[in-house]
mmCIF entry with sequence, helices, sheets and N, C-alpha, C, O atoms, coordinates in Angstrom:
data_MODEL
# 
_entry.id   MODEL 
# 
_entity.id                         1 
_entity.type                       polymer 
_entity.pdbx_number_of_molecules   1 
# 
_entity_poly.entity_id                      1 
_entity_poly.type                           'polypeptide(L)' 
_entity_poly.nstd_linkage                   no 
_entity_poly.nstd_monomer                   no 
_entity_poly.pdbx_seq_one_letter_code       MGILGGFGLTLTVFASGLAFATWLLAAKPVGTVSPSQSVAELWTR 
_entity_poly.pdbx_seq_one_letter_code_can   MGILGGFGLTLTVFASGLAFATWLLAAKPVGTVSPSQSVAELWTR 
_entity_poly.pdbx_strand_id                 A 
# 
loop_
_entity_poly_seq.entity_id 
_entity_poly_seq.num 
_entity_poly_seq.mon_id 
_entity_poly_seq.hetero 
1 1  MET n 
1 2  GLY n 
1 3  ILE n 
1 4  LEU n 
1 5  GLY n 
1 6  GLY n 
1 7  PHE n 
1 8  GLY n 
1 9  LEU n 
1 10 THR n 
1 11 LEU n 
1 12 THR n 
1 13 VAL n 
1 14 PHE n 
1 15 ALA n 
1 16 SER n 
1 17 GLY n 
1 18 LEU n 
1 19 ALA n 
1 20 PHE n 
1 21 ALA n 
1 22 THR n 
1 23 TRP n 
1 24 LEU n 
1 25 LEU n 
1 26 ALA n 
1 27 ALA n 
1 28 LYS n 
1 29 PRO n 
1 30 VAL n 
1 31 GLY n 
1 32 THR n 
1 33 VAL n 
1 34 SER n 
1 35 PRO n 
1 36 SER n 
1 37 GLN n 
1 38 SER n 
1 39 VAL n 
1 40 ALA n 
1 41 GLU n 
1 42 LEU n 
1 43 TRP n 
1 44 THR n 
1 45 ARG n 
# 
_struct_asym.id          A 
_struct_asym.entity_id   1 
# 
loop_
_struct_conf.conf_type_id 
_struct_conf.id 
_struct_conf.pdbx_PDB_helix_id 
_struct_conf.beg_label_comp_id 
_struct_conf.beg_label_asym_id 
_struct_conf.beg_label_seq_id 
_struct_conf.pdbx_beg_PDB_ins_code 
_struct_conf.end_label_comp_id 
_struct_conf.end_label_asym_id 
_struct_conf.end_label_seq_id 
_struct_conf.pdbx_end_PDB_ins_code 
_struct_conf.beg_auth_comp_id 
_struct_conf.beg_auth_asym_id 
_struct_conf.beg_auth_seq_id 
_struct_conf.end_auth_comp_id 
_struct_conf.end_auth_asym_id 
_struct_conf.end_auth_seq_id 
_struct_conf.pdbx_PDB_helix_class 
_struct_conf.details 
_struct_conf.pdbx_PDB_helix_length 
HELX_P HELX_P1 AA1 GLY A 2  ? ALA A 26 ? GLY A 2  ALA A 26 1 ? 25 
HELX_P HELX_P2 AA2 GLN A 37 ? THR A 44 ? GLN A 37 THR A 44 1 ? 8  
# 
_struct_conf_type.id          HELX_P 
_struct_conf_type.criteria    ? 
_struct_conf_type.reference   ? 
# 
loop_
_atom_site.group_PDB 
_atom_site.id 
_atom_site.type_symbol 
_atom_site.label_atom_id 
_atom_site.label_alt_id 
_atom_site.label_comp_id 
_atom_site.label_asym_id 
_atom_site.label_entity_id 
_atom_site.label_seq_id 
_atom_site.pdbx_PDB_ins_code 
_atom_site.Cartn_x 
_atom_site.Cartn_y 
_atom_site.Cartn_z 
_atom_site.occupancy 
_atom_site.B_iso_or_equiv 
_atom_site.pdbx_formal_charge 
_atom_site.auth_seq_id 
_atom_site.auth_comp_id 
_atom_site.auth_asym_id 
_atom_site.auth_atom_id 
_atom_site.pdbx_PDB_model_num 
ATOM 1   N N  . MET A 1 1  ? 0.834  -1.204 0.000   1.00 0.00 ? 1  MET A N  1 
ATOM 2   C CA . MET A 1 1  ? 0.000  0.000  0.000   1.00 0.00 ? 1  MET A CA 1 
ATOM 3   C C  . MET A 1 1  ? 0.871  1.258  0.000   1.00 0.00 ? 1  MET A C  1 
ATOM 4   O O  . MET A 1 1  ? 0.603  2.216  -0.724  1.00 0.00 ? 1  MET A O  1 
ATOM 5   N N  . GLY A 1 2  ? 1.920  1.232  0.830   1.00 0.00 ? 2  GLY A N  1 
ATOM 6   C CA . GLY A 1 2  ? 2.803  2.398  0.906   1.00 0.00 ? 2  GLY A CA 1 
ATOM 7   C C  . GLY A 1 2  ? 3.566  2.635  -0.382  1.00 0.00 ? 2  GLY A C  1 
ATOM 8   O O  . GLY A 1 2  ? 3.805  3.776  -0.778  1.00 0.00 ? 2  GLY A O  1 
ATOM 9   N N  . ILE A 1 3  ? 3.950  1.532  -1.041  1.00 0.00 ? 3  ILE A N  1 
ATOM 10  C CA . ILE A 1 3  ? 4.689  1.660  -2.303  1.00 0.00 ? 3  ILE A CA 1 
ATOM 11  C C  . ILE A 1 3  ? 3.799  2.277  -3.375  1.00 0.00 ? 3  ILE A C  1 
ATOM 12  O O  . ILE A 1 3  ? 4.233  3.145  -4.133  1.00 0.00 ? 3  ILE A O  1 
ATOM 13  N N  . LEU A 1 4  ? 2.548  1.820  -3.430  1.00 0.00 ? 4  LEU A N  1 
ATOM 14  C CA . LEU A 1 4  ? 1.623  2.380  -4.417  1.00 0.00 ? 4  LEU A CA 1 
ATOM 15  C C  . LEU A 1 4  ? 1.315  3.848  -4.130  1.00 0.00 ? 4  LEU A C  1 
ATOM 16  O O  . LEU A 1 4  ? 1.197  4.655  -5.051  1.00 0.00 ? 4  LEU A O  1 
ATOM 17  N N  . GLY A 1 5  ? 1.188  4.186  -2.857  1.00 0.00 ? 5  GLY A N  1 
ATOM 18  C CA . GLY A 1 5  ? 0.937  5.581  -2.495  1.00 0.00 ? 5  GLY A CA 1 
ATOM 19  C C  . GLY A 1 5  ? 2.114  6.479  -2.856  1.00 0.00 ? 5  GLY A C  1 
ATOM 20  O O  . GLY A 1 5  ? 1.931  7.585  -3.365  1.00 0.00 ? 5  GLY A O  1 
ATOM 21  N N  . GLY A 1 6  ? 3.318  5.995  -2.590  1.00 0.00 ? 6  GLY A N  1 
ATOM 22  C CA . GLY A 1 6  ? 4.506  6.764  -2.954  1.00 0.00 ? 6  GLY A CA 1 
ATOM 23  C C  . GLY A 1 6  ? 4.656  6.917  -4.454  1.00 0.00 ? 6  GLY A C  1 
ATOM 24  O O  . GLY A 1 6  ? 5.048  7.974  -4.948  1.00 0.00 ? 6  GLY A O  1 
ATOM 25  N N  . PHE A 1 7  ? 4.339  5.848  -5.174  1.00 0.00 ? 7  PHE A N  1 
ATOM 26  C CA . PHE A 1 7  ? 4.395  5.911  -6.630  1.00 0.00 ? 7  PHE A CA 1 
ATOM 27  C C  . PHE A 1 7  ? 3.377  6.910  -7.174  1.00 0.00 ? 7  PHE A C  1 
ATOM 28  O O  . PHE A 1 7  ? 3.683  7.691  -8.074  1.00 0.00 ? 7  PHE A O  1 
ATOM 29  N N  . GLY A 1 8  ? 2.170  6.877  -6.621  1.00 0.00 ? 8  GLY A N  1 
ATOM 30  C CA . GLY A 1 8  ? 1.135  7.822  -7.052  1.00 0.00 ? 8  GLY A CA 1 
ATOM 31  C C  . GLY A 1 8  ? 1.512  9.258  -6.730  1.00 0.00 ? 8  GLY A C  1 
ATOM 32  O O  . GLY A 1 8  ? 1.275  10.162 -7.531  1.00 0.00 ? 8  GLY A O  1 
ATOM 33  N N  . LEU A 1 9  ? 2.098  9.471  -5.554  1.00 0.00 ? 9  LEU A N  1 
ATOM 34  C CA . LEU A 1 9  ? 2.529  10.813 -5.173  1.00 0.00 ? 9  LEU A CA 1 
ATOM 35  C C  . LEU A 1 9  ? 3.641  11.306 -6.091  1.00 0.00 ? 9  LEU A C  1 
ATOM 36  O O  . LEU A 1 9  ? 3.646  12.471 -6.489  1.00 0.00 ? 9  LEU A O  1 
ATOM 37  N N  . THR A 1 10 ? 4.573  10.436 -6.426  1.00 0.00 ? 10 THR A N  1 
ATOM 38  C CA . THR A 1 10 ? 5.657  10.802 -7.338  1.00 0.00 ? 10 THR A CA 1 
ATOM 39  C C  . THR A 1 10 ? 5.114  11.152 -8.720  1.00 0.00 ? 10 THR A C  1 
ATOM 40  O O  . THR A 1 10 ? 5.554  12.122 -9.336  1.00 0.00 ? 10 THR A O  1 
ATOM 41  N N  . LEU A 1 11 ? 4.167  10.369 -9.201  1.00 0.00 ? 11 LEU A N  1 
ATOM 42  C CA . LEU A 1 11 ? 3.559  10.666 -10.496 1.00 0.00 ? 11 LEU A CA 1 
ATOM 43  C C  . LEU A 1 11 ? 2.817  11.994 -10.477 1.00 0.00 ? 11 LEU A C  1 
ATOM 44  O O  . LEU A 1 11 ? 2.849  12.741 -11.455 1.00 0.00 ? 11 LEU A O  1 
ATOM 45  N N  . THR A 1 12 ? 2.147  12.290 -9.364  1.00 0.00 ? 12 THR A N  1 
ATOM 46  C CA . THR A 1 12 ? 1.415  13.544 -9.246  1.00 0.00 ? 12 THR A CA 1 
ATOM 47  C C  . THR A 1 12 ? 2.366  14.736 -9.272  1.00 0.00 ? 12 THR A C  1 
ATOM 48  O O  . THR A 1 12 ? 2.105  15.725 -9.958  1.00 0.00 ? 12 THR A O  1 
ATOM 49  N N  . VAL A 1 13 ? 3.460  14.646 -8.534  1.00 0.00 ? 13 VAL A N  1 
ATOM 50  C CA . VAL A 1 13 ? 4.439  15.738 -8.504  1.00 0.00 ? 13 VAL A CA 1 
ATOM 51  C C  . VAL A 1 13 ? 5.078  15.908 -9.881  1.00 0.00 ? 13 VAL A C  1 
ATOM 52  O O  . VAL A 1 13 ? 5.271  17.032 -10.344 1.00 0.00 ? 13 VAL A O  1 
ATOM 53  N N  . PHE A 1 14 ? 5.406  14.790 -10.535 1.00 0.00 ? 14 PHE A N  1 
ATOM 54  C CA . PHE A 1 14 ? 6.003  14.860 -11.869 1.00 0.00 ? 14 PHE A CA 1 
ATOM 55  C C  . PHE A 1 14 ? 5.036  15.489 -12.867 1.00 0.00 ? 14 PHE A C  1 
ATOM 56  O O  . PHE A 1 14 ? 5.438  16.325 -13.676 1.00 0.00 ? 14 PHE A O  1 
ATOM 57  N N  . ALA A 1 15 ? 3.772  15.095 -12.817 1.00 0.00 ? 15 ALA A N  1 
ATOM 58  C CA . ALA A 1 15 ? 2.780  15.629 -13.747 1.00 0.00 ? 15 ALA A CA 1 
ATOM 59  C C  . ALA A 1 15 ? 2.546  17.116 -13.512 1.00 0.00 ? 15 ALA A C  1 
ATOM 60  O O  . ALA A 1 15 ? 2.386  17.877 -14.467 1.00 0.00 ? 15 ALA A O  1 
ATOM 61  N N  . SER A 1 16 ? 2.525  17.539 -12.242 1.00 0.00 ? 16 SER A N  1 
ATOM 62  C CA . SER A 1 16 ? 2.322  18.960 -11.970 1.00 0.00 ? 16 SER A CA 1 
ATOM 63  C C  . SER A 1 16 ? 3.524  19.776 -12.434 1.00 0.00 ? 16 SER A C  1 
ATOM 64  O O  . SER A 1 16 ? 3.354  20.884 -12.942 1.00 0.00 ? 16 SER A O  1 
ATOM 65  N N  . GLY A 1 17 ? 4.725  19.251 -12.271 1.00 0.00 ? 17 GLY A N  1 
ATOM 66  C CA . GLY A 1 17 ? 5.915  19.943 -12.769 1.00 0.00 ? 17 GLY A CA 1 
ATOM 67  C C  . GLY A 1 17 ? 5.926  20.027 -14.281 1.00 0.00 ? 17 GLY A C  1 
ATOM 68  O O  . GLY A 1 17 ? 6.322  21.044 -14.850 1.00 0.00 ? 17 GLY A O  1 
ATOM 69  N N  . LEU A 1 18 ? 5.495  18.968 -14.929 1.00 0.00 ? 18 LEU A N  1 
ATOM 70  C CA . LEU A 1 18 ? 5.421  18.958 -16.387 1.00 0.00 ? 18 LEU A CA 1 
ATOM 71  C C  . LEU A 1 18 ? 4.382  19.962 -16.887 1.00 0.00 ? 18 LEU A C  1 
ATOM 72  O O  . LEU A 1 18 ? 4.612  20.665 -17.871 1.00 0.00 ? 18 LEU A O  1 
ATOM 73  N N  . ALA A 1 19 ? 3.245  20.023 -16.206 1.00 0.00 ? 19 ALA A N  1 
ATOM 74  C CA . ALA A 1 19 ? 2.211  20.979 -16.587 1.00 0.00 ? 19 ALA A CA 1 
ATOM 75  C C  . ALA A 1 19 ? 2.689  22.415 -16.378 1.00 0.00 ? 19 ALA A C  1 
ATOM 76  O O  . ALA A 1 19 ? 2.419  23.284 -17.207 1.00 0.00 ? 19 ALA A O  1 
ATOM 77  N N  . PHE A 1 20 ? 3.396  22.667 -15.280 1.00 0.00 ? 20 PHE A N  1 
ATOM 78  C CA . PHE A 1 20 ? 3.914  24.010 -15.023 1.00 0.00 ? 20 PHE A CA 1 
ATOM 79  C C  . PHE A 1 20 ? 4.951  24.405 -16.066 1.00 0.00 ? 20 PHE A C  1 
ATOM 80  O O  . PHE A 1 20 ? 4.947  25.543 -16.536 1.00 0.00 ? 20 PHE A O  1 
ATOM 81  N N  . ALA A 1 21 ? 5.841  23.483 -16.437 1.00 0.00 ? 21 ALA A N  1 
ATOM 82  C CA . ALA A 1 21 ? 6.858  23.778 -17.450 1.00 0.00 ? 21 ALA A CA 1 
ATOM 83  C C  . ALA A 1 21 ? 6.211  24.048 -18.804 1.00 0.00 ? 21 ALA A C  1 
ATOM 84  O O  . ALA A 1 21 ? 6.648  24.936 -19.536 1.00 0.00 ? 21 ALA A O  1 
ATOM 85  N N  . THR A 1 22 ? 5.177  23.290 -19.139 1.00 0.00 ? 22 THR A N  1 
ATOM 86  C CA . THR A 1 22 ? 4.470  23.510 -20.396 1.00 0.00 ? 22 THR A CA 1 
ATOM 87  C C  . THR A 1 22 ? 3.798  24.870 -20.406 1.00 0.00 ? 22 THR A C  1 
ATOM 88  O O  . THR A 1 22 ? 3.845  25.582 -21.409 1.00 0.00 ? 22 THR A O  1 
ATOM 89  N N  . TRP A 1 23 ? 3.171  25.236 -19.289 1.00 0.00 ? 23 TRP A N  1 
ATOM 90  C CA . TRP A 1 23 ? 2.528  26.546 -19.182 1.00 0.00 ? 23 TRP A CA 1 
ATOM 91  C C  . TRP A 1 23 ? 3.554  27.667 -19.276 1.00 0.00 ? 23 TRP A C  1 
ATOM 92  O O  . TRP A 1 23 ? 3.302  28.693 -19.907 1.00 0.00 ? 23 TRP A O  1 
ATOM 93  N N  . LEU A 1 24 ? 4.709  27.471 -18.648 1.00 0.00 ? 24 LEU A N  1 
ATOM 94  C CA . LEU A 1 24 ? 5.753  28.488 -18.655 1.00 0.00 ? 24 LEU A CA 1 
ATOM 95  C C  . LEU A 1 24 ? 6.319  28.676 -20.056 1.00 0.00 ? 24 LEU A C  1 
ATOM 96  O O  . LEU A 1 24 ? 6.567  29.807 -20.472 1.00 0.00 ? 24 LEU A O  1 
ATOM 97  N N  . LEU A 1 25 ? 6.526  27.599 -20.780 1.00 0.00 ? 25 LEU A N  1 
ATOM 98  C CA . LEU A 1 25 ? 7.078  27.697 -22.131 1.00 0.00 ? 25 LEU A CA 1 
ATOM 99  C C  . LEU A 1 25 ? 6.055  28.217 -23.132 1.00 0.00 ? 25 LEU A C  1 
ATOM 100 O O  . LEU A 1 25 ? 6.429  28.831 -24.131 1.00 0.00 ? 25 LEU A O  1 
ATOM 101 N N  . ALA A 1 26 ? 4.780  27.982 -22.881 1.00 0.00 ? 26 ALA A N  1 
ATOM 102 C CA . ALA A 1 26 ? 3.747  28.413 -23.814 1.00 0.00 ? 26 ALA A CA 1 
ATOM 103 C C  . ALA A 1 26 ? 3.285  29.843 -23.552 1.00 0.00 ? 26 ALA A C  1 
ATOM 104 O O  . ALA A 1 26 ? 2.561  30.418 -24.365 1.00 0.00 ? 26 ALA A O  1 
ATOM 105 N N  . ALA A 1 27 ? 3.695  30.420 -22.425 1.00 0.00 ? 27 ALA A N  1 
ATOM 106 C CA . ALA A 1 27 ? 3.252  31.774 -22.083 1.00 0.00 ? 27 ALA A CA 1 
ATOM 107 C C  . ALA A 1 27 ? 3.852  32.786 -23.051 1.00 0.00 ? 27 ALA A C  1 
ATOM 108 O O  . ALA A 1 27 ? 4.978  32.623 -23.522 1.00 0.00 ? 27 ALA A O  1 
ATOM 109 N N  . LYS A 1 28 ? 3.087  33.828 -23.339 1.00 0.00 ? 28 LYS A N  1 
ATOM 110 C CA . LYS A 1 28 ? 3.581  34.879 -24.219 1.00 0.00 ? 28 LYS A CA 1 
ATOM 111 C C  . LYS A 1 28 ? 4.598  35.728 -23.467 1.00 0.00 ? 28 LYS A C  1 
ATOM 112 O O  . LYS A 1 28 ? 4.387  36.054 -22.299 1.00 0.00 ? 28 LYS A O  1 
ATOM 113 N N  . PRO A 1 29 ? 5.697  36.088 -24.120 1.00 0.00 ? 29 PRO A N  1 
ATOM 114 C CA . PRO A 1 29 ? 6.691  36.924 -23.439 1.00 0.00 ? 29 PRO A CA 1 
ATOM 115 C C  . PRO A 1 29 ? 6.158  38.329 -23.184 1.00 0.00 ? 29 PRO A C  1 
ATOM 116 O O  . PRO A 1 29 ? 5.330  38.844 -23.935 1.00 0.00 ? 29 PRO A O  1 
ATOM 117 N N  . VAL A 1 30 ? 6.643  38.923 -22.132 1.00 0.00 ? 30 VAL A N  1 
ATOM 118 C CA . VAL A 1 30 ? 6.230  40.278 -21.787 1.00 0.00 ? 30 VAL A CA 1 
ATOM 119 C C  . VAL A 1 30 ? 6.836  41.228 -22.805 1.00 0.00 ? 30 VAL A C  1 
ATOM 120 O O  . VAL A 1 30 ? 7.989  41.067 -23.206 1.00 0.00 ? 30 VAL A O  1 
ATOM 121 N N  . GLY A 1 31 ? 6.062  42.213 -23.220 1.00 0.00 ? 31 GLY A N  1 
ATOM 122 C CA . GLY A 1 31 ? 6.557  43.181 -24.192 1.00 0.00 ? 31 GLY A CA 1 
ATOM 123 C C  . GLY A 1 31 ? 7.761  43.939 -23.672 1.00 0.00 ? 31 GLY A C  1 
ATOM 124 O O  . GLY A 1 31 ? 7.779  44.389 -22.526 1.00 0.00 ? 31 GLY A O  1 
ATOM 125 N N  . THR A 1 32 ? 8.766  44.076 -24.519 1.00 0.00 ? 32 THR A N  1 
ATOM 126 C CA . THR A 1 32 ? 9.971  44.776 -24.099 1.00 0.00 ? 32 THR A CA 1 
ATOM 127 C C  . THR A 1 32 ? 9.756  46.279 -24.194 1.00 0.00 ? 32 THR A C  1 
ATOM 128 O O  . THR A 1 32 ? 9.082  46.774 -25.097 1.00 0.00 ? 32 THR A O  1 
ATOM 129 N N  . VAL A 1 33 ? 10.337 46.980 -23.257 1.00 0.00 ? 33 VAL A N  1 
ATOM 130 C CA . VAL A 1 33 ? 10.220 48.432 -23.239 1.00 0.00 ? 33 VAL A CA 1 
ATOM 131 C C  . VAL A 1 33 ? 11.363 49.003 -24.057 1.00 0.00 ? 33 VAL A C  1 
ATOM 132 O O  . VAL A 1 33 ? 12.528 48.686 -23.818 1.00 0.00 ? 33 VAL A O  1 
ATOM 133 N N  . SER A 1 34 ? 11.028 49.840 -25.017 1.00 0.00 ? 34 SER A N  1 
ATOM 134 C CA . SER A 1 34 ? 12.091 50.434 -25.829 1.00 0.00 ? 34 SER A CA 1 
ATOM 135 C C  . SER A 1 34 ? 12.809 51.502 -25.012 1.00 0.00 ? 34 SER A C  1 
ATOM 136 O O  . SER A 1 34 ? 12.171 52.246 -24.268 1.00 0.00 ? 34 SER A O  1 
ATOM 137 N N  . PRO A 1 35 ? 14.131 51.583 -25.146 1.00 0.00 ? 35 PRO A N  1 
ATOM 138 C CA . PRO A 1 35 ? 14.882 52.560 -24.350 1.00 0.00 ? 35 PRO A CA 1 
ATOM 139 C C  . PRO A 1 35 ? 14.558 53.987 -24.772 1.00 0.00 ? 35 PRO A C  1 
ATOM 140 O O  . PRO A 1 35 ? 14.381 54.280 -25.955 1.00 0.00 ? 35 PRO A O  1 
ATOM 141 N N  . SER A 1 36 ? 14.486 54.843 -23.801 1.00 0.00 ? 36 SER A N  1 
ATOM 142 C CA . SER A 1 36 ? 14.200 56.247 -24.095 1.00 0.00 ? 36 SER A CA 1 
ATOM 143 C C  . SER A 1 36 ? 15.499 56.972 -24.430 1.00 0.00 ? 36 SER A C  1 
ATOM 144 O O  . SER A 1 36 ? 16.585 56.401 -24.329 1.00 0.00 ? 36 SER A O  1 
ATOM 145 N N  . GLN A 1 37 ? 15.378 58.207 -24.821 1.00 0.00 ? 37 GLN A N  1 
ATOM 146 C CA . GLN A 1 37 ? 16.554 58.993 -25.192 1.00 0.00 ? 37 GLN A CA 1 
ATOM 147 C C  . GLN A 1 37 ? 17.472 59.199 -23.990 1.00 0.00 ? 37 GLN A C  1 
ATOM 148 O O  . GLN A 1 37 ? 18.694 59.202 -24.138 1.00 0.00 ? 37 GLN A O  1 
ATOM 149 N N  . SER A 1 38 ? 16.894 59.369 -22.801 1.00 0.00 ? 38 SER A N  1 
ATOM 150 C CA . SER A 1 38 ? 17.720 59.601 -21.619 1.00 0.00 ? 38 SER A CA 1 
ATOM 151 C C  . SER A 1 38 ? 18.563 58.375 -21.274 1.00 0.00 ? 38 SER A C  1 
ATOM 152 O O  . SER A 1 38 ? 19.694 58.516 -20.808 1.00 0.00 ? 38 SER A O  1 
ATOM 153 N N  . VAL A 1 39 ? 18.029 57.180 -21.496 1.00 0.00 ? 39 VAL A N  1 
ATOM 154 C CA . VAL A 1 39 ? 18.791 55.966 -21.230 1.00 0.00 ? 39 VAL A CA 1 
ATOM 155 C C  . VAL A 1 39 ? 19.942 55.845 -22.225 1.00 0.00 ? 39 VAL A C  1 
ATOM 156 O O  . VAL A 1 39 ? 21.048 55.453 -21.852 1.00 0.00 ? 39 VAL A O  1 
ATOM 157 N N  . ALA A 1 40 ? 19.689 56.177 -23.475 1.00 0.00 ? 40 ALA A N  1 
ATOM 158 C CA . ALA A 1 40 ? 20.744 56.117 -24.487 1.00 0.00 ? 40 ALA A CA 1 
ATOM 159 C C  . ALA A 1 40 ? 21.855 57.109 -24.171 1.00 0.00 ? 40 ALA A C  1 
ATOM 160 O O  . ALA A 1 40 ? 23.027 56.825 -24.415 1.00 0.00 ? 40 ALA A O  1 
ATOM 161 N N  . GLU A 1 41 ? 21.501 58.258 -23.637 1.00 0.00 ? 41 GLU A N  1 
ATOM 162 C CA . GLU A 1 41 ? 22.518 59.257 -23.292 1.00 0.00 ? 41 GLU A CA 1 
ATOM 163 C C  . GLU A 1 41 ? 23.398 58.781 -22.142 1.00 0.00 ? 41 GLU A C  1 
ATOM 164 O O  . GLU A 1 41 ? 24.580 59.121 -22.090 1.00 0.00 ? 41 GLU A O  1 
ATOM 165 N N  . LEU A 1 42 ? 22.843 58.004 -21.223 1.00 0.00 ? 42 LEU A N  1 
ATOM 166 C CA . LEU A 1 42 ? 23.638 57.515 -20.101 1.00 0.00 ? 42 LEU A CA 1 
ATOM 167 C C  . LEU A 1 42 ? 24.762 56.601 -20.573 1.00 0.00 ? 42 LEU A C  1 
ATOM 168 O O  . LEU A 1 42 ? 25.852 56.619 -20.002 1.00 0.00 ? 42 LEU A O  1 
ATOM 169 N N  . TRP A 1 43 ? 24.515 55.808 -21.600 1.00 0.00 ? 43 TRP A N  1 
ATOM 170 C CA . TRP A 1 43 ? 25.520 54.849 -22.066 1.00 0.00 ? 43 TRP A CA 1 
ATOM 171 C C  . TRP A 1 43 ? 26.603 55.511 -22.911 1.00 0.00 ? 43 TRP A C  1 
ATOM 172 O O  . TRP A 1 43 ? 27.710 54.984 -23.012 1.00 0.00 ? 43 TRP A O  1 
ATOM 173 N N  . THR A 1 44 ? 26.302 56.656 -23.518 1.00 0.00 ? 44 THR A N  1 
ATOM 174 C CA . THR A 1 44 ? 27.292 57.292 -24.398 1.00 0.00 ? 44 THR A CA 1 
ATOM 175 C C  . THR A 1 44 ? 28.219 58.234 -23.645 1.00 0.00 ? 44 THR A C  1 
ATOM 176 O O  . THR A 1 44 ? 29.178 58.729 -24.237 1.00 0.00 ? 44 THR A O  1 
ATOM 177 N N  . ARG A 1 45 ? 27.979 58.498 -22.387 1.00 0.00 ? 45 ARG A N  1 
ATOM 178 C CA . ARG A 1 45 ? 28.840 59.416 -21.636 1.00 0.00 ? 45 ARG A CA 1 
ATOM 179 C C  . ARG A 1 45 ? 30.096 58.745 -21.173 1.00 0.00 ? 45 ARG A C  1 
ATOM 180 O O  . ARG A 1 45 ? 30.931 59.376 -20.526 1.00 0.00 ? 45 ARG A O  1 
# 
């Protein structure tokens, strides 16, 4: 009984991690903010 319970728990944790990784990879990336003129001036000084 304990072996089956441990196996089921391991499968549950593995499946939840797989689902989270799939969700993370399928998520749309956050839009990048274009640098303003003041930021560009900081790098050229």
